[in-house]
C-alpha positions in Angstrom: 0.0 0.0 0.0 1.3 3.4 -0.9 0.5 6.7 0.8 -1.7 8.8 -1.3 -0.8 12.4 -2.1 -3.1 14.6 -0.1 -4.1 18.2 -0.4 -3.4 20.4 2.7 -7.1 20.1 3.7 -7.0 16.3 3.4 -3.7 16.1 5.4 -5.3 18.2 8.1 -8.3 15.8 8.2 -5.9 12.9 8.2 -4.1 14.3 11.2 -7.5 14.9 13.1 -8.6 11.4 12.3 -5.3 9.9 13.4 -5.6 11.6 16.7 -9.1 10.2 17.3 -8.1 6.8 16.2 -5.1 6.8 18.5 -7.2 7.6 21.5 -9.9 5.0 20.6 -7.6 2.1 19.8 -5.3 2.4 22.8 -7.4 0.1 25.0 -7.9 -2.4 22.2 -4.2 -2.5 21.4 -3.4 -3.1 25.0 -5.9 -5.9 25.2 -4.3 -7.4 22.1 -0.8 -7.2 23.6 -2.1 -8.8 26.8 -3.7 -11.6 24.9 -0.4 -12.3 23.1 1.7 -12.0 26.2 -0.5 -14.5 28.0 0.1 -17.2 25.4 3.0 -19.6 25.0 4.7 -20.0 21.7 2.7 -23.1 21.0 -0.6 -21.3 21.7 0.0 -18.4 19.3 -1.4 -20.2 16.3 -4.9 -21.6 16.0 -7.5 -20.2 18.3 -5.3 -17.2 19.3 -5.0 -16.3 15.6 -8.7 -15.9 15.3 -8.8 -13.8 18.5 -6.1 -11.5 17.1 -7.9 -11.2 13.8 -11.2 -10.3 15.6 -9.4 -7.6 17.6 -7.7 -6.3 14.5 -11.1 -6.0 12.8 -12.3 -4.1 15.8 -9.4 -1.7 15.4 -10.3 -1.2 11.7 -14.0 -0.6 12.7 -12.9 2.0 15.2 -10.9 3.7 12.5 -13.9 3.9 10.1 -16.1 5.1 12.9 -13.6 7.9 13.7 -13.4 9.0 10.1 -17.2 9.1 9.7 -17.6 11.0 13.0 -15.0 13.6 11.9 -16.9 14.1 8.6 -20.2 14.4 10.4 -18.8 17.1 12.6 -18.0 19.1 9.5 -14.3 18.4 9.9 -13.7 18.3 6.1 -14.7 20.1 3.0 -13.6 17.2 0.9 -16.4 15.2 -0.7 -16.7 11.6 0.6 
């Protein structure tokens, strides 16, 4: 994946969204780290993989929610 070239307005929006995402995903990231730390090497694959994937999807969902919330607040003039 490459980083797209953004206009100054888009970059400002990206910075706002990144700040919101960082705040929202901190707890989920810590939970993911705790899950991984609690498992032995032999337990990392299998069931744990699915738990990691579920938590990763949650992080992605939080990112989408943050972007939508910023746009609803009028944080961008760029068309969705």
